[in-house]
N, CA, C and O of each residue as an XYZ file, in Angstrom:
344
protein
N     -24.299      6.181     70.943
C     -25.650      6.654     70.765
C     -26.186      6.091     69.447
O     -25.442      5.951     68.476
N     -27.433      5.782     69.422
C     -28.070      5.271     68.216
C     -28.601      6.425     67.381
O     -28.944      7.481     67.912
N     -28.668      6.215     66.059
C     -29.124      7.242     65.132
C     -30.555      7.672     65.438
O     -30.882      8.850     65.297
N     -31.406      6.751     65.851
C     -32.801      7.108     66.172
C     -32.856      8.141     67.306
O     -33.717      9.020     67.300
N     -31.947      8.036     68.267
C     -31.884      9.008     69.364
C     -31.429     10.370     68.854
O     -31.972     11.402     69.249
N     -30.434     10.367     67.979
C     -29.919     11.620     67.410
C     -31.026     12.320     66.626
O     -31.181     13.538     66.720
N     -31.785     11.563     65.862
C     -32.875     12.136     65.065
C     -33.917     12.825     65.944
O     -34.488     13.839     65.545
N     -34.167     12.286     67.126
C     -35.123     12.906     68.057
C     -34.554     14.171     68.688
O     -35.266     15.159     68.867
N     -33.261     14.136     69.024
C     -32.621     15.286     69.661
C     -32.365     16.451     68.700
O     -32.420     17.616     69.094
N     -32.085     16.121     67.429
C     -31.738     17.146     66.425
C     -32.620     16.986     65.186
O     -32.115     16.641     64.118
N     -33.907     17.225     65.306
C     -34.804     16.999     64.157
C     -34.526     17.946     62.988
O     -34.277     19.138     63.171
N     -34.576     17.373     61.779
C     -34.497     18.134     60.537
C     -33.281     19.057     60.440
O     -33.409     20.227     60.081
N     -32.100     18.519     60.761
C     -30.881     19.321     60.632
C     -29.667     18.414     60.424
O     -29.723     17.203     60.638
N     -28.581     19.037     60.003
C     -27.318     18.320     59.849
C     -26.639     18.194     61.208
O     -26.750     19.076     62.059
N     -25.939     17.086     61.393
C     -25.110     16.904     62.581
C     -23.774     16.321     62.153
O     -23.700     15.513     61.227
N     -22.723     16.742     62.838
C     -21.403     16.170     62.603
C     -21.234     15.035     63.600
O     -21.480     15.205     64.794
N     -20.809     13.864     63.101
C     -20.770     12.647     63.896
C     -19.400     12.000     63.876
O     -18.606     12.214     62.960
N     -19.139     11.210     64.895
C     -17.988     10.320     64.912
C     -18.554      8.911     64.948
O     -19.346      8.579     65.830
N     -18.149      8.080     63.993
C     -18.635      6.702     63.917
C     -17.892      5.863     64.947
O     -16.662      5.816     64.958
N     -18.657      5.199     65.816
C     -18.066      4.350     66.844
C     -18.105      2.881     66.457
O     -17.200      2.120     66.799
N     -19.160      2.476     65.738
C     -19.208      1.101     65.246
C     -20.057      1.030     63.987
O     -21.041      1.753     63.831
N     -19.643      0.127     63.088
C     -20.349     -0.050     61.824
C     -20.005     -1.430     61.272
O     -19.108     -2.108     61.774
N     -20.727     -1.831     60.238
C     -20.396     -3.074     59.539
C     -20.625     -2.872     58.048
O     -21.406     -2.012     57.642
N     -19.948     -3.662     57.244
C     -20.056     -3.558     55.792
C     -20.748     -4.803     55.258
O     -20.418     -5.932     55.619
N     -21.725     -4.557     54.381
C     -22.470     -5.648     53.763
C     -22.845     -5.212     52.355
O     -23.409     -4.135     52.162
N     -22.534     -6.044     51.379
C     -22.905     -5.789     49.975
C     -22.467     -4.412     49.489
O     -23.233     -3.717     48.821
N     -21.251     -4.018     49.817
C     -20.711     -2.751     49.328
C     -21.269     -1.516     50.010
O     -21.089     -0.401     49.520
N     -21.950     -1.704     51.147
C     -22.482     -0.570     51.895
C     -22.025     -0.663     53.339
O     -21.923     -1.752     53.903
N     -21.749      0.499     53.937
C     -21.391      0.558     55.347
C     -22.606      1.006     56.142
O     -23.163      2.074     55.889
N     -23.008      0.202     57.087
C     -24.150      0.492     57.942
C     -23.616      0.960     59.290
O     -22.912      0.223     59.980
N     -23.958      2.196     59.658
C     -23.469      2.790     60.888
C     -24.409      2.393     62.031
O     -25.620      2.594     61.945
N     -23.844      1.833     63.091
C     -24.658      1.361     64.212
C     -24.600      2.282     65.430
O     -25.630      2.561     66.044
N     -23.412      2.753     65.781
C     -23.252      3.545     66.992
C     -22.415      4.774     66.666
O     -21.400      4.683     65.976
N     -22.852      5.924     67.170
C     -22.182      7.190     66.848
C     -22.080      8.067     68.087
O     -22.751      7.839     69.093
N     -21.219      9.078     67.985
C     -21.137     10.144     68.978
C     -21.360     11.451     68.223
O     -20.730     11.693     67.193
N     -22.241     12.276     68.727
C     -22.502     13.572     68.092
C     -21.393     14.529     68.481
O     -21.096     14.714     69.661
N     -20.790     15.132     67.475
C     -19.766     16.150     67.722
C     -20.445     17.504     67.907
O     -20.181     18.221     68.872
N     -21.341     17.844     66.947
C     -22.085     19.100     67.062
C     -23.149     19.176     65.975
O     -23.012     18.541     64.929
N     -24.206     19.947     66.212
C     -25.148     20.234     65.136
C     -24.487     21.202     64.154
O     -23.618     21.984     64.539
N     -24.898     21.147     62.896
C     -24.284     21.972     61.858
C     -25.389     22.667     61.068
O     -26.381     22.039     60.698
N     -25.218     23.944     60.815
C     -26.205     24.686     60.022
C     -26.157     24.223     58.567
O     -25.137     23.713     58.105
N     -27.261     24.405     57.855
C     -27.317     24.035     56.440
C     -26.217     24.727     55.644
O     -25.626     24.136     54.741
N     -25.951     25.982     55.987
C     -24.958     26.769     55.254
C     -23.537     26.227     55.421
O     -22.707     26.374     54.523
N     -23.258     25.608     56.552
C     -21.898     25.140     56.835
C     -21.718     23.633     56.652
O     -20.618     23.120     56.862
N     -22.761     22.923     56.271
C     -22.698     21.460     56.201
C     -21.621     20.966     55.242
O     -20.852     20.071     55.594
N     -21.550     21.525     54.045
C     -20.551     21.078     53.073
C     -19.142     21.364     53.576
O     -18.258     20.516     53.459
N     -18.930     22.536     54.127
C     -17.609     22.899     54.658
C     -17.203     21.939     55.776
O     -16.063     21.476     55.814
N     -18.121     21.643     56.676
C     -17.835     20.719     57.779
C     -17.529     19.321     57.259
O     -16.633     18.649     57.770
N     -18.267     18.882     56.248
C     -18.028     17.560     55.674
C     -16.635     17.486     55.057
O     -15.918     16.505     55.258
N     -16.251     18.507     54.315
C     -14.938     18.526     53.679
C     -13.802     18.566     54.702
O     -12.700     18.095     54.421
N     -14.061     19.120     55.873
C     -13.044     19.189     56.928
C     -13.036     17.943     57.808
O     -12.152     17.783     58.650
N     -14.010     17.066     57.619
C     -14.099     15.843     58.432
C     -12.956     14.905     58.081
O     -12.520     14.831     56.932
N     -12.480     14.188     59.095
C     -11.359     13.276     58.893
C     -11.705     11.899     59.434
O     -12.419     11.770     60.429
N     -11.196     10.881     58.772
C     -11.318      9.516     59.265
C     -12.743      9.061     59.473
O     -13.499      8.891     58.516
N     -13.106      8.866     60.719
C     -14.413      8.324     61.046
C     -15.457      9.391     61.356
O     -16.462      9.097     62.004
N     -15.237     10.614     60.908
C     -16.200     11.698     61.087
C     -17.013     11.873     59.811
O     -16.515     11.656     58.706
N     -18.274     12.270     59.983
C     -19.099     12.578     58.827
C     -20.183     13.556     59.220
O     -20.456     13.757     60.404
N     -20.797     14.161     58.222
C     -21.922     15.068     58.418
C     -23.117     14.433     57.730
O     -23.045     14.044     56.564
N     -24.220     14.332     58.467
C     -25.406     13.635     57.943
C     -26.648     14.368     58.392
O     -26.653     14.994     59.452
N     -27.708     14.297     57.595
C     -28.958     14.993     57.904
C     -29.915     14.054     58.611
O     -30.045     12.890     58.231
N     -30.581     14.551     59.630
C     -31.445     13.712     60.450
C     -32.772     13.331     59.794
O     -33.538     12.561     60.375
N     -33.060     13.841     58.617
C     -34.254     13.362     57.915
C     -34.035     11.962     57.358
O     -34.998     11.274     57.018
N     -32.776     11.534     57.260
C     -32.472     10.173     56.810
C     -32.790      9.180     57.926
O     -32.389      9.372     59.074
N     -33.508      8.126     57.579
C     -33.932      7.140     58.568
C     -32.769      6.319     59.123
O     -32.761      5.959     60.300
N     -31.795      6.028     58.271
C     -30.619      5.250     58.667
C     -29.379      5.899     58.084
O     -29.466      6.696     57.150
N     -28.235      5.559     58.633
C     -26.969      6.006     58.056
C     -26.379      4.828     57.301
O     -25.884      3.870     57.895
N     -26.442      4.919     55.979
C     -25.892      3.880     55.113
C     -25.023      4.584     54.080
O     -25.491      5.472     53.368
N     -23.764      4.188     54.001
C     -22.807      4.810     53.089
C     -22.367      3.809     52.036
O     -22.207      2.624     52.329
N     -22.173      4.279     50.820
C     -21.627      3.438     49.758
C     -20.122      3.316     49.973
O     -19.438      4.320     50.171
N     -19.616      2.112     49.934
C     -18.180      1.887     50.085
C     -17.557      1.945     48.702
O     -17.924      1.186     47.805
N     -16.614      2.854     48.547
C     -15.931      2.998     47.259
C     -14.487      2.579     47.421
O     -13.820      2.952     48.386
N     -14.017      1.808     46.475
C     -12.614      1.409     46.475
C     -11.811      2.515     45.794
O     -12.179      2.982     44.716
N     -10.727      2.925     46.419
C      -9.847      3.909     45.786
C      -9.100      3.222     44.655
O      -8.409      2.224     44.858
N      -9.252      3.772     43.473
C      -8.564      3.226     42.313
C      -7.429      4.177     41.977
O      -7.652      5.318     41.571
N      -6.215      3.691     42.152
C      -5.055      4.530     41.881
C      -4.599      4.373     40.438
O      -4.863      3.359     39.792
N      -3.929      5.368     39.960
C      -3.374      5.300     38.615
C      -2.017      4.625     38.687
O      -1.224      4.879     39.594
N      -1.767      3.770     37.725
C      -0.464      3.110     37.680
C       0.470      3.970     36.855
O       0.110      4.466     35.788
N       1.644      4.132     37.356
C       2.633      4.959     36.671
C       3.320      4.130     35.600
O       3.757      3.007     35.852
N       3.409      4.685     34.422
C       4.089      4.011     33.326
C       5.434      4.696     33.134
O       5.491      5.884     32.816
N       6.506      3.955     33.325
C       7.848      4.492     33.152
C       8.322      4.149     31.735
O       8.622      2.993     31.437
N       8.385      5.133     30.894
C       8.723      4.956     29.492
C      10.085      4.278     29.336
O      10.237      3.395     28.492
N      11.061      4.670     30.124
C      12.424      4.162     29.985
C      12.531      2.699     30.402
O      13.317      1.954     29.816
N      11.757      2.270     31.405
C      11.802      0.887     31.851
C      11.236     -0.074     30.808
O      11.638     -1.236     30.747
N      10.312      0.405     29.997
C       9.599     -0.483     29.090
C      10.122     -0.447     27.641
O       9.467     -0.946     26.726
N      11.275      0.131     27.452
C      11.875      0.113     26.121
C      12.793     -1.094     26.020
O      13.549     -1.398     26.942
N      12.716     -1.767     24.900
C      13.542     -2.975     24.721
C      14.805     -2.655     23.976
O      15.620     -3.544     23.732
């Protein structure tokens, strides 16, 4: 389903989605095709987002497009004190 269709079916509200297809360009992910899991009340939107896994997300239909910033996970490097003593 296209986002424009979802916006017509669920005006001015949050929806929980499963991303079916997307592409990345210039550090942003552009979502092209989605499946609606369920509409979500404003009160539960944050909770639903935090419980989302993998390719699921919660987004508000007032947004014209679904565009996400791609963030690289930066891990901390472990420093082993004993290994680095001469």
